[in-house]
C-alpha positions in Angstrom: -20.6 13.3 16.1 -21.0 13.8 12.4 -19.3 17.2 12.5 -16.2 15.7 14.4 -16.0 12.9 11.7 -16.1 15.5 8.9 -13.4 17.6 10.6 -11.2 14.5 11.0 -11.6 13.6 7.3 -10.7 17.1 6.3 -7.6 17.2 8.5 -6.4 13.8 7.1 -7.0 15.0 3.5 -5.0 18.2 4.1 -2.2 16.3 5.7 -2.1 14.0 2.7 -1.8 17.0 0.4 1.2 18.4 2.2 3.0 15.2 3.0 6.0 14.3 0.9 8.0 11.2 0.9 11.6 11.4 2.2 12.5 7.9 1.2 14.4 6.5 -1.7 13.5 6.5 -5.3 13.8 3.7 -7.8 13.8 3.2 -11.5 13.2 0.1 -13.6 13.5 0.0 -17.3 12.8 -3.0 -19.5 13.6 -2.6 -23.2 12.2 -4.9 -25.7 14.3 -3.9 -28.7 12.4 -4.6 -31.9 15.2 -3.5 -34.2 17.5 -6.2 -33.0 17.9 -9.7 -34.3 19.5 -11.3 -31.3 18.7 -9.2 -28.3 15.4 -10.1 -26.6 15.4 -7.8 -23.6 17.7 -5.4 -21.8 16.4 -4.8 -18.2 17.9 -2.1 -15.9 17.1 -1.3 -12.3 18.5 1.6 -10.3 17.5 2.3 -6.7 19.0 4.4 -3.9 17.8 3.5 -0.4 17.1 6.0 2.4 20.5 5.2 3.9 22.4 5.9 0.7 22.9 2.4 -0.7 22.7 2.4 -4.4 21.5 -0.8 -6.0 22.3 -1.3 -9.7 21.2 -4.2 -11.9 21.5 -4.7 -15.6 20.3 -7.9 -17.3 20.2 -9.0 -21.0 18.5 -11.9 -22.7 19.3 -12.9 -26.3 18.9 -15.7 -28.8 21.1 -17.4 -31.4 24.3 -16.2 -29.7 27.3 -17.9 -28.0 27.8 -15.4 -25.2 26.7 -12.1 -23.8 28.4 -9.3 -21.8 26.8 -6.7 -19.6 28.5 -3.6 -18.2 26.8 -1.5 -15.5 28.3 1.8 -14.4 27.3 4.0 -11.5 28.1 7.7 -12.1 28.1 10.9 -10.0 27.5 14.4 -11.3 30.4 16.6 -10.3 31.5 20.0 -11.6 29.4 19.7 -14.8 30.5 16.2 -15.7 29.4 12.7 -15.0 32.2 10.7 -13.3 32.3 6.9 -12.9 32.4 5.9 -9.2 31.8 2.2 -9.6 31.4 -0.3 -12.4 30.5 -4.0 -12.7 31.0 -6.3 -15.7 30.1 -9.9 -16.5 30.6 -12.1 -19.5 28.8 -15.4 -19.8 28.9 -18.2 -22.4 25.1 -18.3 -22.4 22.2 -16.4 -23.9 21.5 -14.4 -20.8 23.6 -12.6 -18.2 23.7 -9.7 -15.8 25.9 -7.3 -13.9 25.5 -5.0 -10.9 25.8 -4.7 -7.2 25.5 -2.3 -4.3 27.5 0.8 -3.5 27.1 3.5 -0.8 26.8 7.1 -2.2 27.3 10.5 -0.6 24.3 12.7 0.1 23.7 15.9 -1.7 24.7 14.6 -5.1 23.1 13.4 -8.4 23.6 9.8 -9.5 22.7 7.8 -12.6 23.5 4.5 -14.2 24.8 3.8 -17.7 24.8 0.2 -18.9 25.8 -1.7 -22.0 24.7 -5.0 -23.4 26.7 -7.0 -26.0 26.0 -10.3 -27.8 28.7 -12.5 -29.5 28.8 -15.3 -32.0 32.1 -17.1 -32.4 33.8 -14.5 -30.3 32.6 -11.6 -32.6 30.3 -8.9 -31.4 27.0 -9.1 -33.4 24.8 -6.6 -31.5 24.9 -4.1 -28.7 22.6 -1.8 -26.8 22.9 0.8 -24.1 20.8 2.5 -21.4 21.2 5.7 -19.4 18.9 6.2 -16.4 17.4 9.5 -15.2 19.4 11.0 -12.5 18.5 10.6 -8.8 19.4 13.1 -6.1 20.4 11.6 -2.7 
């Protein structure tokens, strides 16, 4: 009985070593910019599900501003260049805001997001930041 249990444990352990995940990957980045006066955080999330649906989210929080703007861009790598395939943009007259959405991508390609966050006082841009994710293969 003890021998069968030991063999079972060894088989499970070996299977664990050689098993890989065939599901989606995700990435979340939260920047707490210390060099900025007005931008508190710039949070970005990029995920591609197992059925090819890319989820993109970019969110900014700020202080002492009249409005913020966020631009989130989904890009595909093609022939040595990154090409924009979908973009979202949102401007709010508050100290926080976000942009993003969902978009189906084709398999066998590399994808990434590029996002920009802007803050405004009296209609004038006072600070900005950007983020570029690692690429994901779907």
